[in-house]
C-alpha positions in Angstrom: 88.1 66.3 117.0 86.8 69.7 118.3 83.8 70.9 116.4 83.9 74.4 115.1 81.1 76.9 115.8 78.3 76.4 113.3 78.5 78.6 110.3 74.7 79.4 110.5 72.1 78.7 113.2 70.3 76.2 111.0 70.2 74.6 107.5 68.6 76.7 104.8 68.1 76.9 101.0 67.3 80.1 99.3 66.5 80.6 95.6 66.5 83.9 93.7 63.0 84.4 92.1 63.0 83.9 88.3 61.8 87.4 87.5 64.7 88.9 89.3 67.1 86.5 87.5 66.0 87.9 84.2 66.9 91.4 85.4 70.3 90.2 86.7 71.2 88.8 83.3 70.8 92.3 81.8 72.4 94.2 84.6 75.7 95.8 83.8 77.1 94.8 87.2 75.7 91.3 87.6 75.7 89.9 84.0 79.1 88.3 84.2 78.5 86.4 87.5 75.4 86.5 89.7 74.2 84.3 92.5 71.0 82.3 91.8 70.8 80.4 95.1 72.5 79.6 98.4 72.3 76.5 100.5 73.7 75.6 103.9 73.6 72.0 104.9 74.3 71.8 108.7 74.4 68.9 111.0 70.9 69.5 112.1 69.3 68.1 109.0 71.7 65.6 107.4 68.9 64.2 105.2 68.9 67.3 103.1 72.4 67.0 101.6 72.3 67.6 97.8 71.6 64.8 95.4 70.5 66.2 92.1 71.5 67.8 88.8 71.5 71.5 88.0 70.8 72.2 84.3 71.5 75.9 84.4 73.7 76.7 87.4 77.4 76.3 88.1 77.8 75.4 91.7 80.7 76.1 94.1 80.5 73.5 96.9 82.6 74.2 100.1 83.1 71.7 102.9 83.4 73.7 106.1 83.4 70.8 108.6 83.4 67.1 108.6 84.1 64.7 105.8 82.3 62.4 103.4 82.1 61.5 99.7 81.2 63.7 96.8 80.0 62.1 93.6 80.7 64.1 90.4 82.0 63.4 86.9 80.8 59.8 87.5 83.4 59.2 90.3 83.4 59.1 94.1 85.7 61.6 95.6 86.7 62.1 99.2 85.6 65.5 100.4 86.9 67.0 103.7 86.8 70.2 105.7 88.6 73.1 104.1 88.0 71.8 100.5 86.0 73.2 97.6 84.7 71.7 94.4 83.1 73.3 91.3 80.2 71.5 89.7 79.6 72.6 86.1 76.1 73.3 84.8 74.4 70.1 83.8 76.6 67.8 85.9 75.0 65.5 88.3 76.4 65.4 91.8 75.6 64.2 95.4 77.2 64.3 98.8 77.1 61.6 101.5 78.6 62.3 104.9 80.9 59.7 106.5 79.3 57.6 109.2 79.2 59.5 112.5 80.5 62.7 111.0 78.9 66.1 111.8 79.2 67.9 108.5 78.7 71.5 107.3 78.4 72.0 103.5 77.8 75.3 101.7 76.7 75.5 98.1 76.6 78.7 96.0 74.7 78.4 92.7 75.6 81.0 90.0 75.2 81.9 86.4 76.7 84.6 84.1 78.8 85.0 81.0 81.9 84.0 83.0 80.4 80.9 84.7 81.6 78.7 81.9 85.1 80.0 82.2 85.1 79.3 85.9 84.0 75.7 85.2 86.7 75.2 82.6 89.4 76.5 85.0 88.2 74.2 87.9 89.9 70.9 88.6 88.0 67.6 88.6 88.9 67.0 92.2 88.5 68.8 95.5 91.0 71.6 96.2 92.3 72.2 99.7 92.4 75.6 101.2 94.5 76.4 104.3 95.1 79.3 106.6 94.2 82.7 105.3 92.8 81.4 102.0 90.3 79.3 103.9 89.3 82.1 106.3 88.9 84.5 103.4 86.5 82.2 101.5 84.4 81.6 104.6 84.2 85.3 105.2 83.0 85.9 101.7 80.4 83.1 101.9 79.1 84.6 105.1 78.8 88.0 103.4 76.7 86.3 100.6 74.3 84.9 103.1 74.1 88.4 104.7 73.2 89.9 101.3 70.3 87.5 101.0 69.1 88.3 104.5 68.5 91.9 103.3 66.0 90.6 100.7 65.9 90.3 97.0 66.5 93.9 96.0 68.7 94.7 93.0 71.2 96.4 95.3 71.6 93.3 97.5 71.9 91.1 94.4 74.6 93.5 93.1 76.4 93.2 96.4 76.2 89.5 96.2 77.5 89.5 92.6 80.5 91.6 93.6 81.3 89.3 96.6 81.0 86.2 94.4 83.3 87.7 91.7 85.8 88.5 94.4 85.8 85.0 95.8 86.1 83.4 92.4 88.8 85.8 91.3 90.9 84.7 94.3 90.3 81.0 93.5 90.7 81.0 89.8 92.2 84.2 88.4 94.6 85.4 91.1 97.5 83.5 89.7 97.1 83.9 85.9 100.2 83.1 84.0 99.2 84.2 80.6 101.3 87.4 80.8 98.5 89.8 79.9 98.7 91.7 83.2 101.6 94.1 83.4 102.5 95.6 86.7 103.8 99.2 86.9 106.3 100.7 89.3 103.5 102.5 91.1 101.5 99.3 91.8 99.6 99.0 95.1 100.8 96.7 97.9 98.0 94.3 97.0 99.4 93.9 93.5 103.0 93.5 94.8 101.8 90.6 96.9 100.0 89.2 93.9 103.1 89.4 91.8 105.1 87.7 94.5 102.6 84.8 94.9 102.4 84.4 91.1 106.2 84.1 91.0 106.1 81.5 93.8 103.4 79.5 92.1 105.4 79.4 88.8 108.5 78.2 90.6 107.3 75.6 93.0 110.0 73.2 91.9 112.7 75.6 93.1 114.2 76.3 96.6 113.5 80.0 96.5 115.0 82.2 99.2 113.5 85.4 100.6 116.0 87.4 98.7 114.8 85.8 95.4 111.2 86.6 96.0 111.9 90.1 97.2 114.1 90.9 94.3 111.4 89.8 91.9 108.9 92.1 93.6 111.4 94.9 93.5 111.9 95.5 97.3 114.5 94.8 99.9 114.0 91.5 101.8 113.2 93.3 105.1 110.6 95.7 103.7 109.1 93.1 101.4 108.8 90.5 104.2 107.0 93.0 106.5 104.6 94.1 103.7 103.9 90.5 102.7 103.2 89.5 106.3 100.8 92.4 106.8 98.8 91.4 103.7 98.7 87.6 104.1 99.4 86.9 107.8 102.4 84.7 106.8 106.1 85.2 106.1 106.9 84.8 102.3 108.7 81.5 102.9 106.0 80.0 105.0 103.4 81.0 102.4 105.6 79.5 99.7 105.8 76.2 101.6 102.0 76.2 102.0 101.7 76.6 98.2 104.1 73.6 97.8 102.0 71.5 100.1 98.8 72.5 98.2 100.5 71.3 95.0 101.5 68.1 96.8 97.9 67.5 97.7 97.0 67.6 94.0 99.8 65.3 93.0 98.9 62.8 95.7 95.3 62.6 94.6 95.6 62.9 90.8 98.8 60.8 90.2 100.5 57.6 91.3 103.8 59.3 91.9 105.9 58.1 94.8 106.3 60.5 97.6 110.0 60.7 96.8 109.1 61.8 93.2 106.6 64.4 94.5 109.4 65.8 96.7 111.6 66.1 93.6 108.9 68.0 91.7 108.6 70.5 94.6 112.3 71.0 95.0 112.5 69.2 98.4 115.4 66.8 98.7 114.6 65.3 102.1 111.4 63.3 102.0 111.4 63.1 105.9 111.4 66.9 106.0 108.6 66.9 103.3 106.5 64.5 105.4 106.9 66.7 108.5 106.1 69.9 106.7 103.1 68.3 105.0 101.7 67.0 108.3 102.2 70.4 109.9 100.4 72.3 107.1 97.7 69.8 106.1 97.1 68.0 109.4 97.9 64.5 108.3 100.8 62.6 106.7 101.1 62.4 102.9 100.2 58.7 103.0 97.1 59.3 105.1 96.0 62.1 102.8 96.4 59.9 99.7 94.5 57.1 101.3 91.7 59.4 102.6 91.2 61.4 99.4 91.6 58.8 96.7 88.8 56.4 95.9 88.3 54.0 93.1 86.2 55.1 90.2 82.8 53.6 89.5 
């Protein structure tokens, strides 16, 4: 496997001073979500991988490179490149790299009035990001480290808070199905894409066509396809298939469903086509993914 360029030159761990944290809790911009610490565990210092409990902080852990096992909620879980996991405040966790693996792990510690909601929305297993979603998260994480490089001023902490909110909004709030958000006819292109992806996510069991998605967004197929590709880097159908494969990853890890049954839940009639598509998007076969990411509880 070809190693990616390191995320940062060397491992580091940075903690926001306690006096500043008190100010952030009262700040009108930062009070909902604010960063309390950043950690980057590179291959240069594998002995420093986390193994502790955070009483006050919720933690977003992202695996940029390599693979290993993450212990959380009392279970061992496979953790591989491109996956993230949320550790609620007060939950003990640890990470152990697989033998011979060169790993990169990034941990963002945060607090705020919304941190509990983020923890409740998170799954009790690693979530796989692919393509543009993965690149976007890594870009935001790099911006967070850049904020800290500028020092612990209130402005840099506000910037970090906004970047964290943006990242978590993409991961947890971007596809809300509670019906509270109503979209007007003058919505921006970003909202149009959000409406389309929400529609896709709510109909993963269907065999949607481009015309179906475009009609829901209120555009002609040709114009909508062009708009969607500009915003996401993918055609609507390719993006829809990626979302199906992300859902397949969850079902493979959290259920004992046969691959044939998972195909049925995703509106795919040909399990050979499903296996080829899954391998193309995720990088391994469904059977390999289930074997690699499912471990017995302890």
